C-alpha positions as CSV (number, residue, x, y, z in Angstrom):
1,M,15.5,-71.9,-38.2
2,K,16.7,-69.1,-40.6
3,K,13.0,-68.1,-41.1
4,T,12.6,-67.8,-37.3
5,I,15.8,-65.5,-37.3
6,L,14.7,-63.3,-40.1
7,I,11.2,-62.9,-38.6
8,L,12.8,-61.8,-35.2
9,S,15.3,-59.5,-36.9
10,I,12.4,-57.7,-38.8
11,L,10.3,-57.3,-35.5
12,T,13.5,-55.8,-33.8
13,L,13.8,-53.5,-36.5
14,I,10.2,-52.3,-36.4
15,I,10.3,-51.9,-32.6
16,I,13.6,-49.7,-32.9
17,S,12.1,-47.5,-35.8
18,G,8.9,-47.1,-33.8
19,F,11.0,-45.8,-30.6
20,A,13.0,-43.5,-32.8
21,I,9.9,-42.0,-34.4
22,Y,8.4,-41.7,-31.0
23,T,11.5,-40.1,-29.5
24,N,11.7,-37.7,-32.5
25,Q,8.1,-36.7,-32.2
26,T,8.5,-36.1,-28.5
27,K,11.6,-33.9,-29.0
28,K,9.6,-32.0,-31.7
29,E,6.8,-31.5,-29.3
30,T,8.9,-30.5,-26.4
31,H,10.7,-27.9,-28.6
32,E,7.5,-26.5,-29.7
33,V,6.3,-26.1,-26.1
34,A,9.5,-24.5,-25.1
35,I,9.5,-21.8,-28.0
36,N,6.1,-20.6,-26.9
37,I,7.0,-20.2,-23.1
38,P,7.1,-16.4,-22.5
39,I,10.3,-14.9,-21.4
40,E,10.2,-13.9,-17.8
41,P,12.2,-11.4,-16.0
42,T,15.6,-13.0,-14.7
43,A,15.7,-11.9,-11.1
44,K,12.5,-11.0,-9.5
45,N,13.5,-11.0,-6.0
46,L,11.2,-8.5,-4.6
47,D,7.6,-7.7,-4.7
48,M,7.2,-4.0,-4.7
49,E,5.0,-2.3,-2.2
50,Y,4.2,0.6,-4.4
51,K,3.4,-0.2,-8.0
52,G,2.4,3.1,-9.0
53,M,1.8,5.9,-11.5
54,N,2.1,9.8,-11.4
55,L,-1.4,10.8,-12.7
56,V,-1.4,13.8,-15.1
57,A,-4.2,15.8,-13.9
58,P,-7.3,15.8,-15.9
59,I,-8.8,19.1,-17.2
60,K,-12.3,17.9,-16.0
61,E,-13.7,15.1,-13.6
62,L,-11.5,12.0,-13.4
63,K,-13.4,9.0,-15.2
64,I,-13.8,5.6,-13.9
65,S,-12.3,4.2,-17.0
66,T,-9.0,5.6,-16.1
67,L,-8.9,3.9,-12.7
68,D,-10.3,0.7,-14.6
69,N,-7.4,0.8,-17.0
70,L,-4.8,1.4,-14.3
71,K,-6.1,-1.6,-12.3
72,E,-6.0,-3.9,-15.2
73,N,-2.3,-3.1,-15.4
74,H,-1.8,-4.1,-11.8
75,V,-1.1,-0.4,-10.6
76,N,-1.8,-0.3,-6.9
77,A,-0.8,3.3,-6.1
78,I,-1.2,6.9,-7.8
79,S,0.4,10.1,-7.3
80,L,-1.7,13.2,-7.3
81,I,-0.1,16.4,-8.1
82,P,-1.5,19.9,-7.0
83,Y,0.8,22.4,-9.0
84,A,1.8,25.8,-7.9
85,Y,3.1,28.5,-9.7
86,V,6.4,30.3,-8.4
87,N,7.1,33.9,-9.8
88,R,10.8,34.5,-9.2
89,D,10.2,38.1,-9.8
90,D,8.3,38.7,-6.8
91,A,8.8,35.5,-4.9
92,T,5.3,34.4,-4.8
93,V,3.6,30.9,-4.9
94,N,0.3,30.8,-6.5
95,Y,-2.1,27.8,-6.4
96,N,-5.8,26.9,-6.6
97,N,-6.5,29.6,-9.2
98,D,-9.1,29.4,-11.8
99,R,-6.7,29.0,-14.7
100,Q,-5.6,25.5,-13.4
101,W,-7.1,22.2,-14.3
102,W,-9.5,20.5,-12.3
103,G,-7.3,17.7,-11.3
104,E,-4.6,20.1,-9.9
105,K,-6.7,22.0,-7.6
106,T,-8.2,21.0,-4.1
107,E,-11.7,19.9,-5.5
108,G,-10.1,17.6,-8.1
109,I,-7.7,16.2,-5.5
110,I,-10.3,15.4,-3.1
111,A,-12.5,13.7,-5.6
112,S,-9.6,11.7,-7.4
113,N,-8.5,10.4,-4.1
114,Q,-11.8,9.3,-3.1
115,M,-12.2,7.3,-6.5
116,A,-8.6,5.9,-5.9
117,Q,-9.8,4.8,-2.4
118,Q,-12.7,2.8,-3.9
119,Y,-10.2,1.0,-6.1
120,K,-8.1,0.2,-3.0
121,M,-5.2,2.3,-4.4
122,S,-2.9,4.1,-2.2
123,V,-2.3,7.8,-2.9
124,M,0.8,9.8,-2.6
125,L,0.1,13.7,-2.6
126,K,3.0,15.1,-4.3
127,P,3.0,19.0,-4.7
128,H,5.0,20.3,-7.7
129,L,6.2,23.8,-8.8
130,W,6.2,25.5,-12.1
131,V,8.8,28.4,-12.1
132,N,8.2,31.2,-14.4
133,H,11.0,32.0,-17.1
134,N,11.3,28.1,-17.9
135,F,13.6,27.9,-14.7
136,Y,14.4,24.5,-13.3
137,T,13.2,24.1,-9.6
138,G,16.5,22.5,-8.5
139,N,18.1,25.8,-9.4
140,L,15.6,28.2,-7.6
141,D,17.5,31.0,-6.0
142,F,16.9,34.6,-4.7
143,A,19.2,37.5,-4.4
144,T,18.2,38.7,-1.0
145,D,17.1,37.1,2.3
146,K,14.1,39.2,2.1
147,E,13.1,37.4,-0.9
148,W,13.9,34.1,0.3
149,V,11.9,34.6,3.5
150,K,8.7,35.6,1.4
151,W,9.1,32.8,-0.7
152,E,9.6,30.2,2.2
153,T,6.6,31.8,3.9
154,E,4.3,31.3,0.9
155,Y,5.7,27.9,0.1
156,E,5.0,26.8,3.8
157,N,1.4,28.0,3.4
158,Y,1.1,26.0,0.2
159,I,2.5,22.8,1.8
160,L,0.8,22.9,5.0
161,N,-2.6,23.4,3.3
162,F,-2.1,20.2,1.3
163,A,-0.4,18.5,4.2
164,A,-3.8,19.1,6.3
165,L,-5.9,18.0,3.3
166,A,-3.7,14.8,3.0
167,Q,-4.6,14.1,6.8
168,K,-8.3,15.0,6.3
169,E,-8.7,12.6,3.3
170,K,-6.6,9.9,4.7
171,M,-3.8,9.8,1.9
172,P,-1.1,7.5,3.2
173,L,1.8,9.3,1.6
174,F,2.9,13.0,1.5
175,C,5.7,14.2,-0.7
176,F,6.4,17.8,0.6
177,A,8.7,18.9,-2.2
178,T,10.1,17.9,-5.5
179,E,13.8,18.6,-6.9
180,L,14.6,21.8,-4.8
181,G,18.2,21.1,-4.5
182,N,19.6,24.5,-4.3
183,A,16.9,25.8,-1.9
184,I,17.8,22.8,0.5
185,A,21.5,23.3,0.2
186,K,21.2,27.0,1.0
187,R,18.4,27.0,3.6
188,P,18.6,23.8,5.5
189,T,17.3,25.4,8.6
190,Y,13.9,26.3,7.1
191,W,13.5,22.7,5.8
192,N,14.1,21.3,9.2
193,Q,11.4,23.5,10.8
194,L,8.9,23.0,7.8
195,I,9.1,19.1,8.4
196,Q,8.3,19.5,12.1
197,K,5.3,21.7,11.2
198,I,4.2,19.2,8.5
199,K,4.4,16.5,11.3
200,K,1.9,18.4,13.5
201,V,-0.8,18.2,10.9
202,Y,0.0,15.0,9.1
203,T,0.6,11.7,10.5
204,G,1.1,9.4,7.3
205,K,4.5,8.5,5.7
206,L,6.7,11.4,4.7
207,T,9.1,11.7,1.8
208,Y,10.9,14.3,-0.4
209,A,11.5,13.7,-4.2
210,A,15.2,14.4,-4.6
211,N,16.7,14.7,-8.0
212,W,18.9,11.6,-9.0
213,D,22.0,13.6,-9.0
214,D,21.7,15.0,-5.3
215,F,19.8,12.6,-3.3
216,D,22.9,11.8,-1.4
217,K,23.3,15.4,-0.2
218,V,19.9,15.8,1.3
219,P,20.5,16.3,5.2
220,F,17.2,15.4,6.5
221,W,16.3,11.8,5.4
222,D,16.5,10.7,9.2
223,Q,13.4,12.8,9.8
224,L,11.4,11.2,6.8
225,D,10.1,7.6,6.2
226,Y,11.6,7.1,2.8
227,I,14.3,8.4,0.9
228,G,12.5,9.6,-2.4
229,I,14.3,9.7,-5.6
230,D,13.2,11.2,-9.1
231,A,15.2,8.3,-10.7
232,Y,16.1,9.7,-14.2
233,F,19.7,8.2,-13.9
234,P,21.8,8.3,-17.0
235,L,22.5,4.8,-18.1
236,S,23.7,4.3,-21.9
237,S,24.6,6.8,-24.7
238,A,23.7,3.9,-27.1
239,A,20.5,4.5,-29.2
240,N,19.2,1.1,-28.4
241,P,20.9,-0.8,-25.5
242,S,20.3,-4.1,-24.4
243,V,18.8,-4.9,-21.1
244,K,22.1,-6.6,-20.2
245,E,24.0,-3.4,-20.9
246,L,21.5,-1.3,-18.7
247,N,21.9,-3.7,-16.0
248,T,25.4,-3.1,-15.9
249,A,25.0,0.5,-15.9
250,W,22.7,0.4,-12.9
251,E,25.4,-1.1,-10.6
252,K,27.1,2.1,-9.7
253,H,24.0,4.0,-9.1
254,I,22.6,1.2,-6.8
255,Q,26.0,1.3,-4.9
256,K,25.4,4.9,-4.2
257,M,21.8,4.4,-3.1
258,E,22.9,1.6,-1.0
259,I,25.4,3.8,0.9
260,T,22.6,6.4,1.5
261,H,20.2,3.8,2.6
262,N,22.7,2.3,5.0
263,K,23.6,5.8,6.4
264,F,20.1,6.8,7.3
265,D,18.5,3.2,7.7
266,K,15.7,4.3,5.4
267,K,14.1,2.5,2.5
268,I,14.3,4.1,-1.0
269,M,11.2,5.0,-3.1
270,F,11.1,6.2,-6.7
271,T,9.0,9.0,-6.4
272,E,9.4,9.5,-10.3
273,F,10.9,7.0,-12.8
274,G,10.4,6.8,-16.6
275,Y,11.8,6.9,-20.2
276,R,10.4,8.3,-23.3
277,N,9.9,5.8,-26.4
278,S,12.9,7.2,-28.4
279,N,16.3,6.4,-29.4
280,H,18.8,7.0,-26.5
281,A,15.9,6.8,-24.0
282,A,18.2,5.8,-21.2
283,E,21.0,8.1,-22.1
284,A,19.6,11.3,-20.2
285,P,16.0,10.5,-19.3
286,W,15.1,13.8,-18.0
287,T,15.7,15.4,-21.3
288,E,13.0,15.8,-23.9
289,D,15.4,16.5,-27.2
290,K,15.3,13.0,-28.6
291,N,12.3,12.5,-31.1
292,E,12.9,9.4,-33.3
293,I,10.5,6.7,-32.0
294,N,11.8,3.6,-30.4
295,N,9.2,1.8,-28.4
296,I,11.8,-1.2,-27.7
297,A,14.3,1.1,-26.2
298,Q,11.7,2.4,-23.7
299,A,10.6,-1.0,-22.8
300,N,14.1,-2.3,-22.3
301,A,14.9,0.6,-19.9
302,Y,12.0,-0.2,-17.8
303,E,13.0,-4.0,-17.7
304,A,16.3,-3.2,-16.8
305,L,15.1,-0.9,-13.9
306,F,13.0,-3.5,-12.5
307,Q,15.5,-6.3,-12.9
308,S,18.1,-4.3,-11.2
309,M,16.3,-2.7,-8.4
310,T,14.0,-5.6,-7.4
311,K,17.3,-7.4,-6.1
312,K,17.4,-5.1,-3.3
313,D,15.3,-5.4,0.0
314,W,15.7,-1.7,0.7
315,F,13.7,-0.6,-2.6
316,V,9.8,-0.3,-2.1
317,G,9.1,0.5,-5.7
318,G,7.5,3.8,-6.9
319,F,5.6,5.9,-9.2
320,A,6.2,5.7,-13.0
321,W,6.1,9.1,-15.0
322,K,3.5,9.2,-16.5
323,W,-0.1,8.3,-17.1
324,Y,-2.7,10.4,-18.9
325,A,-6.0,10.8,-17.2
326,D,-8.1,12.1,-19.9
327,E,-8.8,12.1,-23.7
328,Y,-7.2,15.6,-24.2
329,H,-3.8,14.0,-24.0
330,K,-4.5,11.0,-26.1
331,R,-3.1,12.4,-29.4
332,K,0.3,12.5,-28.0
333,R,0.6,8.9,-27.1
334,N,1.4,7.7,-30.7
335,G,4.5,10.2,-30.7
336,V,7.4,10.3,-28.4
337,D,6.3,10.9,-24.8
338,Y,7.1,9.4,-21.3
339,T,3.6,7.6,-21.0
340,P,3.9,4.0,-21.3
341,Q,0.1,3.9,-22.5
342,E,-0.5,1.8,-25.6
343,K,3.2,0.9,-25.9
344,P,5.2,-2.2,-25.4
345,A,6.6,-0.6,-22.1
346,L,3.3,-1.0,-20.7
347,E,3.4,-4.8,-20.9
348,T,6.7,-4.8,-19.2
349,I,5.3,-2.8,-16.4
350,K,2.1,-4.9,-16.1
351,K,4.3,-8.1,-15.9
352,W,6.5,-6.4,-13.1
353,Y,3.4,-5.0,-11.4
354,K,1.4,-8.3,-11.2
């Protein structure tokens, strides 16, 4: 009898030990699987309509490899930028000149758009101004009414030319001005009539790229399809803020955008958004005076933007600033620059654009 009890006790110990070993092994395997699961964004509530990039115009022809690379990163829209040069001294607007790069002129815009269409990408045509004397476009001003009228006439010719081109080439988006806050505040009647003239030649979706600090002062959003914002909102003075800190900083800006959205009943597009890969990347994203490389700060800033903005059903996405289209610019990519190319930020963008 004692021998039988001893045998049963030994068998029981073996069974219990085996179960314990199995349980511990299972826990170990489960833990190993868990730590290998990639971290996903915390609140992807909205699939953005426009997963875009602002394309830096190539000096010569646009290459297929550029579009292949964009497509690999789930970009579904690009912005093409035909630059014009404003001379404040004589109130002129000059464009399509021989000194410009191929991608900034009509020939390059047409060819680039046709290539993008082959890749089933939406195209936004977004004219930009360079002003002499290193003058910021948002502060553009003239001393006399005569000068204003001359500039407005030349700007109208420039814009209507490209509005007609956007119509002819079937570009679905046209952004007729970029960061011209003072001109709009001082001369609202001009802009109202310009919008009506554009609508006579262009039937696609229309927007204006307002700067982050004055988008709520634009009087004509009700006449457009989207509220466009160049979204360089200041978020944190820290050198390397966390995504959580940046999300908190977004809240006040989102409240302001929501008020404007509700006022005009228009969805919001970020016509530009981006950060340089430097310390303090989210402090004043429009400046270029920070030059200590910090790729993580750039990636975190993008992550926070997407986490915060995709919670809102009035946000349709936008166009990151910026993507170099040719080898001429490649030497800059390993330094401090806005482009996410060859940086961790690109993986963040790719994840959200998927």
